[in-house]
Phi, psi and omega in degrees: 000143180289154178296141181254129176270117176298141175248183180275353185285132177244131173260159182228136172285152173274158179304336179268359182277132171235121178265134179230133174214155173234145176233157173284180185298344178265359180093014182265130186298127178237350178202145171208129178290175184297319179300313177308311182293319183295312187284338177289326182086003174270154169279156180308309182302333173284332178278320189293130178087349180277153173296139183297342179291352173306334180268359185296119176276138177294351173281355182275123172290136180303330182301327181294315182289325178297317172303312184303306181294327178295321180290308184289339175292332178266013180063030178253146175283163176213147171249144178200155177265131184223132175260126185251146176261126177270167181301327181274002176097348176285173182219169173205150180261144177226156164255110195256142168239124180239128178223159178266137175263125186259149174282165178299333180276001175099350180283162182276129175268318179196182174236141184241129177234129174243132186228148182215173181303127172288150181290159172301318178304313179300322180282350174274343186248307192298316182301321183287317180299313180301319176300322177290317175299317183294318178301314179299320177296322187289331178262333188226007178086179182296329181289327174297321180293315177302320174300314182296316180299311182299319179296316178301316182292321183290322175300327183271357176068037185214178175250176188294316182300309181297320176303309183293315183291325175303326183285339184272346180289000000 
């Protein structure tokens, strides 16, 4: 796929919209509901089998995805705010919940993500925080970004999960 240049155009979910997708254990898309397909701007055949990173916006700090993969690798759910990149260069923010679907033998069958509109409160905090994390990553790598995130959480007297969920309330 050709490289996509982000634009300043932002799309917004309505409060009743839920984006649902599934990926295989390697992160390749195996299902997307119609809202997912429509907002992404891709045709369904372009998404199926593609890495979910096809939607990765360059404004997203890697540390968020590192946390996500650490959690789901341990078969734990995670909530995260994610800025996605559409085929036309526009973007949209989501509040995502990602979980592993297990086989009867306990191995991961696939990953299931449900995303909805992030709260106004979250959008007043997350873009600035992510900008700080991204700047740290560019100069000091993902560990520099992780250190800033950990310091931010410690200063707030909370952990990642409580912080993220408190912004959505």
